[in-house]
TIDOLO-602043 format. One record per residue: x, y, z of N, C-alpha, C, O in turn; residue number from 1; residue in three letters. Coordinates in steps of 0.001 Angstrom, whole numbers, padded with zeros to 6 digits, always signed. Example, Ala and Ser with C-alpha at 12.3 -4.5 7.8 and 13.67 -1.06 7.14 Angstrom:
! TIDOLO-602043
<atom n_c1="+013190" n_c2="-005690" n_c3="+007800" ca_c1="+012300" ca_c2="-004500" ca_c3="+007800" c_c1="+013200" c_c2="-003300" c_c3="+007800" o_c1="+014236" o_c2="-003319" o_c3="+008465" pos="1" code="ALA"/>
<atom n_c1="+012850" n_c2="-002250" n_c3="+007080" ca_c1="+013670" ca_c2="-001060" ca_c3="+007140" c_c1="+012900" c_c2="+000030" c_c3="+007870" o_c1="+013409" o_c2="+001138" o_c3="+008039" pos="2" code="SER"/>
! end
This chain:
! TIDOLO-602043
<atom n_c1="+148787" n_c2="-178761" n_c3="+136485" ca_c1="+148564" ca_c2="-179983" ca_c3="+135811" c_c1="+149180" c_c2="-181167" c_c3="+136547" o_c1="+148674" o_c2="-182289" o_c3="+136530" pos="1" code="MET"/>
<atom n_c1="+150275" n_c2="-180861" n_c3="+137178" ca_c1="+150867" ca_c2="-182011" ca_c3="+138011" c_c1="+150041" c_c2="-182407" c_c3="+139165" o_c1="+150085" o_c2="-183563" o_c3="+139587" pos="2" code="LYS"/>
<atom n_c1="+149302" n_c2="-181519" n_c3="+139688" ca_c1="+148307" ca_c2="-181927" ca_c3="+140754" c_c1="+147163" c_c2="-182584" c_c3="+140288" o_c1="+146531" o_c2="-183299" o_c3="+141066" pos="3" code="ARG"/>
<atom n_c1="+146768" n_c2="-182425" n_c3="+138990" ca_c1="+145531" ca_c2="-183037" ca_c3="+138556" c_c1="+145699" c_c2="-184541" c_c3="+138337" o_c1="+144758" o_c2="-185319" o_c3="+138494" pos="4" code="LEU"/>
<atom n_c1="+146942" n_c2="-184935" n_c3="+137965" ca_c1="+147136" ca_c2="-186325" ca_c3="+137713" c_c1="+146830" c_c2="-187308" c_c3="+138869" o_c1="+146165" o_c2="-188326" o_c3="+138675" pos="5" code="LEU"/>
<atom n_c1="+147329" n_c2="-186977" n_c3="+140060" ca_c1="+147002" ca_c2="-187871" ca_c3="+141264" c_c1="+145551" c_c2="-187877" c_c3="+141544" o_c1="+144981" o_c2="-188918" o_c3="+141870" pos="6" code="PRO"/>
<atom n_c1="+144893" n_c2="-186672" n_c3="+141419" ca_c1="+143464" ca_c2="-186614" ca_c3="+141700" c_c1="+142631" c_c2="-187461" c_c3="+140635" o_c1="+141624" o_c2="-188085" o_c3="+140971" pos="7" code="CYS"/>
<atom n_c1="+143098" n_c2="-187443" n_c3="+139383" ca_c1="+142496" ca_c2="-188248" ca_c3="+138378" c_c1="+142657" c_c2="-189706" c_c3="+138668" o_c1="+141732" o_c2="-190495" o_c3="+138469" pos="8" code="LEU"/>
<atom n_c1="+143890" n_c2="-190095" n_c3="+139163" ca_c1="+144089" ca_c2="-191509" ca_c3="+139451" c_c1="+143210" c_c2="-192027" c_c3="+140589" o_c1="+142735" o_c2="-193162" o_c3="+140542" pos="9" code="ALA"/>
<atom n_c1="+142991" n_c2="-191181" n_c3="+141626" ca_c1="+142064" ca_c2="-191478" ca_c3="+142679" c_c1="+140620" c_c2="-191545" c_c3="+142221" o_c1="+139864" o_c2="-192381" o_c3="+142714" pos="10" code="LEU"/>
<atom n_c1="+140231" n_c2="-190726" n_c3="+141330" ca_c1="+138923" ca_c2="-190693" ca_c3="+140843" c_c1="+138614" c_c2="-191980" c_c3="+140075" o_c1="+137549" o_c2="-192572" o_c3="+140255" pos="11" code="ALA"/>
<atom n_c1="+139541" n_c2="-192410" n_c3="+139222" ca_c1="+139335" ca_c2="-193556" ca_c3="+138454" c_c1="+139230" c_c2="-194814" c_c3="+139331" o_c1="+138380" o_c2="-195671" o_c3="+139089" pos="12" code="VAL"/>
<atom n_c1="+140136" n_c2="-194927" n_c3="+140394" ca_c1="+140107" ca_c2="-196106" ca_c3="+141226" c_c1="+138828" c_c2="-196168" c_c3="+142045" o_c1="+138446" o_c2="-197277" o_c3="+142420" pos="13" code="SER"/>
<atom n_c1="+138139" n_c2="-195094" n_c3="+142354" ca_c1="+136998" ca_c2="-195134" ca_c3="+143143" c_c1="+135766" c_c2="-195064" c_c3="+142322" o_c1="+134679" o_c2="-194986" o_c3="+142895" pos="14" code="THR"/>
<atom n_c1="+135842" n_c2="-195087" n_c3="+140978" ca_c1="+134706" ca_c2="-195013" ca_c3="+140110" c_c1="+133746" c_c2="-196155" c_c3="+140235" o_c1="+132549" o_c2="-195982" o_c3="+140009" pos="15" code="ALA"/>
<atom n_c1="+134251" n_c2="-197359" n_c3="+140600" ca_c1="+133350" ca_c2="-198465" ca_c3="+140697" c_c1="+132893" c_c2="-198719" c_c3="+142159" o_c1="+132242" o_c2="-199727" o_c3="+142434" pos="16" code="ASN"/>
<atom n_c1="+133224" n_c2="-197830" n_c3="+143062" ca_c1="+132867" ca_c2="-198058" ca_c3="+144464" c_c1="+131299" c_c2="-197764" c_c3="+144694" o_c1="+130713" o_c2="-196930" o_c3="+144004" pos="17" code="ALA"/>
<atom n_c1="+130760" n_c2="-198386" n_c3="+145545" ca_c1="+129349" ca_c2="-198163" ca_c3="+145872" c_c1="+129209" c_c2="-198235" c_c3="+147375" o_c1="+130096" o_c2="-198722" o_c3="+148077" pos="18" code="GLN"/>
<atom n_c1="+128008" n_c2="-197711" n_c3="+147891" ca_c1="+127811" ca_c2="-197830" ca_c3="+149250" c_c1="+127522" c_c2="-199254" c_c3="+149665" o_c1="+127263" o_c2="-200081" o_c3="+148792" pos="19" code="CYS"/>
<atom n_c1="+127550" n_c2="-199592" n_c3="+150934" ca_c1="+127406" ca_c2="-200913" ca_c3="+151383" c_c1="+126048" c_c2="-201458" c_c3="+151082" o_c1="+125934" o_c2="-202610" o_c3="+150663" pos="20" code="VAL"/>
<atom n_c1="+125017" n_c2="-200690" n_c3="+151273" ca_c1="+123668" ca_c2="-201061" ca_c3="+150970" c_c1="+123512" c_c2="-201442" c_c3="+149475" o_c1="+122921" o_c2="-202470" o_c3="+149143" pos="21" code="MET"/>
<atom n_c1="+124044" n_c2="-200609" n_c3="+148616" ca_c1="+123952" ca_c2="-200979" ca_c3="+147146" c_c1="+124766" c_c2="-202221" c_c3="+146849" o_c1="+124371" o_c2="-203023" o_c3="+146003" pos="22" code="CYS"/>
<atom n_c1="+125890" n_c2="-202402" n_c3="+147519" ca_c1="+126788" ca_c2="-203543" ca_c3="+147211" c_c1="+126003" c_c2="-204856" c_c3="+147660" o_c1="+126017" o_c2="-205863" o_c3="+146952" pos="23" code="PHE"/>
<atom n_c1="+125354" n_c2="-204801" n_c3="+148808" ca_c1="+124692" ca_c2="-205946" ca_c3="+149341" c_c1="+123493" c_c2="-206298" c_c3="+148409" o_c1="+123269" o_c2="-207467" o_c3="+148092" pos="24" code="ARG"/>
<atom n_c1="+122736" n_c2="-205263" n_c3="+147982" ca_c1="+121593" ca_c2="-205486" ca_c3="+147097" c_c1="+122021" c_c2="-206085" c_c3="+145778" o_c1="+121350" o_c2="-206966" o_c3="+145240" pos="25" code="THR"/>
<atom n_c1="+123131" n_c2="-205613" n_c3="+145258" ca_c1="+123657" ca_c2="-206072" ca_c3="+144051" c_c1="+124174" c_c2="-207526" c_c3="+144142" o_c1="+124000" o_c2="-208312" o_c3="+143210" pos="26" code="ALA"/>
<atom n_c1="+124818" n_c2="-207872" n_c3="+145292" ca_c1="+125308" ca_c2="-209209" ca_c3="+145545" c_c1="+124148" c_c2="-210188" c_c3="+145641" o_c1="+124283" o_c2="-211339" o_c3="+145226" pos="27" code="ALA"/>
<atom n_c1="+122964" n_c2="-209738" n_c3="+146201" ca_c1="+121846" ca_c2="-210683" ca_c3="+146412" c_c1="+121099" c_c2="-210846" c_c3="+145081" o_c1="+120266" o_c2="-211749" o_c3="+145009" pos="28" code="ALA"/>
<atom n_c1="+121313" n_c2="-210078" n_c3="+144053" ca_c1="+120654" ca_c2="-210202" ca_c3="+142791" c_c1="+121349" c_c2="-211122" c_c3="+141833" o_c1="+122454" o_c2="-211609" o_c3="+142072" pos="29" code="GLN"/>
<atom n_c1="+120616" n_c2="-211356" n_c3="+140669" ca_c1="+121257" ca_c2="-212136" ca_c3="+139611" c_c1="+122330" c_c2="-211258" c_c3="+138997" o_c1="+122308" o_c2="-210044" o_c3="+139201" pos="30" code="GLN"/>
<atom n_c1="+123281" n_c2="-211833" n_c3="+138241" ca_c1="+124348" ca_c2="-211073" ca_c3="+137646" c_c1="+123824" c_c2="-209945" c_c3="+136675" o_c1="+124357" o_c2="-208836" o_c3="+136700" pos="31" code="MET"/>
<atom n_c1="+122870" n_c2="-210203" n_c3="+135892" ca_c1="+122356" ca_c2="-209146" ca_c3="+134979" c_c1="+121732" c_c2="-208010" c_c3="+135783" o_c1="+121973" o_c2="-206851" o_c3="+135446" pos="32" code="GLU"/>
<atom n_c1="+120932" n_c2="-208278" n_c3="+136843" ca_c1="+120355" ca_c2="-207287" ca_c3="+137582" c_c1="+121441" c_c2="-206430" c_c3="+138276" o_c1="+121353" o_c2="-205202" o_c3="+138292" pos="33" code="ARG"/>
<atom n_c1="+122456" n_c2="-207094" n_c3="+138844" ca_c1="+123523" ca_c2="-206420" ca_c3="+139433" c_c1="+124244" c_c2="-205472" c_c3="+138526" o_c1="+124658" o_c2="-204384" o_c3="+138928" pos="34" code="ALA"/>
<atom n_c1="+124386" n_c2="-205892" n_c3="+137316" ca_c1="+125104" ca_c2="-205072" ca_c3="+136210" c_c1="+124249" c_c2="-203857" c_c3="+136003" o_c1="+124799" o_c2="-202756" o_c3="+135972" pos="35" code="ARG"/>
<atom n_c1="+122940" n_c2="-203965" n_c3="+135859" ca_c1="+122022" ca_c2="-202853" ca_c3="+135592" c_c1="+122069" c_c2="-201899" c_c3="+136793" o_c1="+122054" o_c2="-200684" o_c3="+136594" pos="36" code="VAL"/>
<atom n_c1="+122125" n_c2="-202421" n_c3="+138067" ca_c1="+122187" ca_c2="-201607" ca_c3="+139171" c_c1="+123452" c_c2="-200745" c_c3="+139188" o_c1="+123423" o_c2="-199561" o_c3="+139524" pos="37" code="LEU"/>
<atom n_c1="+124598" n_c2="-201408" n_c3="+138801" ca_c1="+125857" ca_c2="-200725" ca_c3="+138720" c_c1="+125789" c_c2="-199553" c_c3="+137647" o_c1="+126339" o_c2="-198474" o_c3="+137870" pos="38" code="ASN"/>
<atom n_c1="+125146" n_c2="-199792" n_c3="+136565" ca_c1="+124974" ca_c2="-198840" ca_c3="+135443" c_c1="+124193" c_c2="-197709" c_c3="+136014" o_c1="+124522" o_c2="-196545" o_c3="+135786" pos="39" code="ILE"/>
<atom n_c1="+123140" n_c2="-198027" n_c3="+136769" ca_c1="+122236" ca_c2="-196930" ca_c3="+137310" c_c1="+123011" c_c2="-196048" c_c3="+138268" o_c1="+122882" o_c2="-194825" o_c3="+138227" pos="40" code="GLY"/>
<atom n_c1="+123804" n_c2="-196645" n_c3="+139120" ca_c1="+124661" ca_c2="-195914" ca_c3="+140076" c_c1="+125595" c_c2="-194976" c_c3="+139286" o_c1="+125785" o_c2="-193808" o_c3="+139626" pos="41" code="ILE"/>
<atom n_c1="+126164" n_c2="-195551" n_c3="+138220" ca_c1="+127095" ca_c2="-194699" ca_c3="+137430" c_c1="+126371" c_c2="-193540" c_c3="+136782" o_c1="+126913" o_c2="-192436" o_c3="+136737" pos="42" code="GLY"/>
<atom n_c1="+125151" n_c2="-193751" n_c3="+136272" ca_c1="+124353" ca_c2="-192623" ca_c3="+135670" c_c1="+123994" c_c2="-191599" c_c3="+136708" o_c1="+124020" o_c2="-190402" o_c3="+136422" pos="43" code="ILE"/>
<atom n_c1="+123643" n_c2="-192047" n_c3="+137959" ca_c1="+123332" ca_c2="-191069" ca_c3="+138960" c_c1="+124546" c_c2="-190292" c_c3="+139470" o_c1="+124388" o_c2="-189213" o_c3="+140042" pos="44" code="MET"/>
<atom n_c1="+125703" n_c2="-190800" n_c3="+139281" ca_c1="+126967" ca_c2="-190151" ca_c3="+139658" c_c1="+127350" c_c2="-189040" c_c3="+138627" o_c1="+128055" o_c2="-188084" o_c3="+138953" pos="45" code="LEU"/>
<atom n_c1="+126877" n_c2="-189203" n_c3="+137435" ca_c1="+127348" ca_c2="-188315" ca_c3="+136341" c_c1="+127002" c_c2="-186835" c_c3="+136624" o_c1="+127930" o_c2="-186028" o_c3="+136556" pos="46" code="PHE"/>
<atom n_c1="+125799" n_c2="-186408" n_c3="+136926" ca_c1="+125447" ca_c2="-185070" ca_c3="+137077" c_c1="+126254" c_c2="-184343" c_c3="+138202" o_c1="+126750" o_c2="-183240" o_c3="+137971" pos="47" code="PRO"/>
<atom n_c1="+126394" n_c2="-184969" n_c3="+139454" ca_c1="+127169" ca_c2="-184228" ca_c3="+140453" c_c1="+128672" c_c2="-183967" c_c3="+140020" o_c1="+129290" o_c2="-182941" o_c3="+140308" pos="48" code="PRO"/>
<atom n_c1="+129165" n_c2="-185001" n_c3="+139310" ca_c1="+130539" ca_c2="-184871" ca_c3="+138863" c_c1="+130702" c_c2="-183793" c_c3="+137874" o_c1="+131668" o_c2="-183031" o_c3="+137919" pos="49" code="VAL"/>
<atom n_c1="+129762" n_c2="-183713" n_c3="+136966" ca_c1="+129774" ca_c2="-182713" ca_c3="+135913" c_c1="+129632" c_c2="-181246" c_c3="+136513" o_c1="+130296" o_c2="-180299" o_c3="+136092" pos="50" code="LEU"/>
<atom n_c1="+128701" n_c2="-181155" n_c3="+137540" ca_c1="+128530" ca_c2="-179892" ca_c3="+138131" c_c1="+129799" c_c2="-179470" c_c3="+138880" o_c1="+130195" o_c2="-178307" o_c3="+138800" pos="51" code="ILE"/>
<atom n_c1="+130424" n_c2="-180364" n_c3="+139583" ca_c1="+131697" ca_c2="-180117" ca_c3="+140336" c_c1="+132736" c_c2="-179719" c_c3="+139330" o_c1="+133463" o_c2="-178756" o_c3="+139573" pos="52" code="LEU"/>
<atom n_c1="+132851" n_c2="-180398" n_c3="+138222" ca_c1="+133817" ca_c2="-180068" ca_c3="+137230" c_c1="+133580" c_c2="-178665" c_c3="+136684" o_c1="+134544" o_c2="-177945" o_c3="+136421" pos="53" code="ALA"/>
<atom n_c1="+132371" n_c2="-178273" n_c3="+136512" ca_c1="+132066" ca_c2="-176889" ca_c3="+136040" c_c1="+132473" c_c2="-175888" c_c3="+137054" o_c1="+133096" o_c2="-174885" o_c3="+136704" pos="54" code="GLY"/>
<atom n_c1="+132143" n_c2="-176114" n_c3="+138343" ca_c1="+132625" ca_c2="-175180" ca_c3="+139383" c_c1="+134191" c_c2="-175026" c_c3="+139350" o_c1="+134745" o_c2="-173926" o_c3="+139350" pos="55" code="PHE"/>
<atom n_c1="+134834" n_c2="-176197" n_c3="+139323" ca_c1="+136276" ca_c2="-176168" ca_c3="+139366" c_c1="+136825" c_c2="-175421" c_c3="+138156" o_c1="+137803" o_c2="-174689" o_c3="+138304" pos="56" code="LEU"/>
<atom n_c1="+136243" n_c2="-175570" n_c3="+136965" ca_c1="+136703" ca_c2="-174942" ca_c3="+135821" c_c1="+136562" c_c2="-173378" c_c3="+135961" o_c1="+137477" o_c2="-172597" o_c3="+135702" pos="57" code="TYR"/>
<atom n_c1="+135300" n_c2="-173010" n_c3="+136406" ca_c1="+135140" ca_c2="-171550" ca_c3="+136652" c_c1="+136074" c_c2="-170955" c_c3="+137662" o_c1="+136531" o_c2="-169825" o_c3="+137488" pos="58" code="LEU"/>
<atom n_c1="+136388" n_c2="-171721" n_c3="+138773" ca_c1="+137306" ca_c2="-171199" ca_c3="+139735" c_c1="+138690" c_c2="-171048" c_c3="+139109" o_c1="+139355" o_c2="-170030" o_c3="+139303" pos="59" code="ALA"/>
<atom n_c1="+139141" n_c2="-172103" n_c3="+138328" ca_c1="+140375" ca_c2="-171957" ca_c3="+137603" c_c1="+140505" c_c2="-170802" c_c3="+136699" o_c1="+141504" o_c2="-170083" o_c3="+136677" pos="60" code="TYR"/>
<atom n_c1="+139430" n_c2="-170635" n_c3="+135925" ca_c1="+139441" ca_c2="-169506" ca_c3="+134959" c_c1="+139453" c_c2="-168186" c_c3="+135682" o_c1="+140153" o_c2="-167274" o_c3="+135241" pos="61" code="ARG"/>
<atom n_c1="+138698" n_c2="-168021" n_c3="+136801" ca_c1="+138727" ca_c2="-166737" ca_c3="+137520" c_c1="+140114" c_c2="-166601" c_c3="+138173" o_c1="+140677" o_c2="-165507" o_c3="+138145" pos="62" code="ARG"/>
<atom n_c1="+140654" n_c2="-167603" n_c3="+138727" ca_c1="+142003" ca_c2="-167481" ca_c3="+139310" c_c1="+143066" c_c2="-167002" c_c3="+138260" o_c1="+143874" o_c2="-166112" o_c3="+138523" pos="63" code="ASN"/>
<atom n_c1="+143017" n_c2="-167618" n_c3="+137110" ca_c1="+143964" ca_c2="-167240" ca_c3="+136068" c_c1="+143734" c_c2="-165825" c_c3="+135605" o_c1="+144704" o_c2="-165150" o_c3="+135260" pos="64" code="SER"/>
<atom n_c1="+142465" n_c2="-165311" n_c3="+135572" ca_c1="+142218" ca_c2="-163948" ca_c3="+135193" c_c1="+142717" c_c2="-162906" c_c3="+136086" o_c1="+143128" o_c2="-161819" o_c3="+135680" pos="65" code="SER"/>
<atom n_c1="+142665" n_c2="-163309" n_c3="+137479" ca_c1="+143290" ca_c2="-162478" ca_c3="+138513" c_c1="+144782" c_c2="-162431" c_c3="+138414" o_c1="+145421" o_c2="-161408" o_c3="+138662" pos="66" code="TYR"/>
<atom n_c1="+145335" n_c2="-163596" n_c3="+138035" ca_c1="+146818" ca_c2="-163705" ca_c3="+137917" c_c1="+147297" c_c2="-162810" c_c3="+136745" o_c1="+148380" o_c2="-162227" o_c3="+136796" pos="67" code="ALA"/>
<atom n_c1="+146516" n_c2="-162728" n_c3="+135762" ca_c1="+146903" ca_c2="-161922" ca_c3="+134565" c_c1="+146785" c_c2="-160434" c_c3="+134875" o_c1="+147591" o_c2="-159633" o_c3="+134401" pos="68" code="GLU"/>
<atom n_c1="+145780" n_c2="-160062" n_c3="+135672" ca_c1="+145647" ca_c2="-158645" ca_c3="+136136" c_c1="+146856" c_c2="-158190" c_c3="+136969" o_c1="+147307" o_c2="-157050" o_c3="+136858" pos="69" code="GLU"/>
<atom n_c1="+147379" n_c2="-159121" n_c3="+137822" ca_c1="+148453" ca_c2="-158724" ca_c3="+138663" c_c1="+149761" c_c2="-158523" c_c3="+137876" o_c1="+150637" o_c2="-157759" o_c3="+138281" pos="70" code="GLU"/>
<atom n_c1="+149864" n_c2="-159227" n_c3="+136748" ca_c1="+151049" ca_c2="-159159" ca_c3="+135954" c_c1="+150993" c_c2="-157851" c_c3="+135017" o_c1="+152033" o_c2="-157292" o_c3="+134670" pos="71" code="HIS"/>
<atom n_c1="+149804" n_c2="-157425" n_c3="+134654" ca_c1="+149654" ca_c2="-156276" ca_c3="+133798" c_c1="+149623" c_c2="-154974" c_c3="+134495" o_c1="+149852" o_c2="-153950" o_c3="+133852" pos="72" code="THR"/>
<atom n_c1="+149338" n_c2="-154926" n_c3="+135862" ca_c1="+149293" ca_c2="-153691" ca_c3="+136544" c_c1="+150659" c_c2="-153192" c_c3="+136811" o_c1="+151490" o_c2="-153946" o_c3="+137315" pos="73" code="GLU"/>
<atom n_c1="+150972" n_c2="-151853" n_c3="+136476" ca_c1="+152302" ca_c2="-151322" ca_c3="+136795" c_c1="+152447" c_c2="-151094" c_c3="+138316" o_c1="+151494" o_c2="-150765" o_c3="+139023" pos="74" code="PRO"/>
<atom n_c1="+153702" n_c2="-151290" n_c3="+138773" ca_c1="+153918" ca_c2="-151076" ca_c3="+140205" c_c1="+154251" c_c2="-149674" c_c3="+140458" o_c1="+154815" o_c2="-149029" o_c3="+139574" pos="75" code="ARG"/>
<atom n_c1="+153946" n_c2="-149127" n_c3="+141616" ca_c1="+154152" ca_c2="-147709" ca_c3="+141923" c_c1="+155212" c_c2="-147618" c_c3="+142961" o_c1="+155565" o_c2="-146519" o_c3="+143388" pos="76" code="GLN"/>
! end
């Protein structure tokens, strides 16, 4: 849990970051169009982040199940 907090802080700080091409396109547009472009970028970011979170959750769950097996096996 202590490792998750710094990662979360980094994710939040970069959540509004965009590629240079998107930034230049948004800067050349009117304010409303730039806002809509930013929303679209955020929407496109959601599925990969959700998939990555799912993989990390499965890896964490599998790791904890192996840890439980090590503690329950008797030593010879």
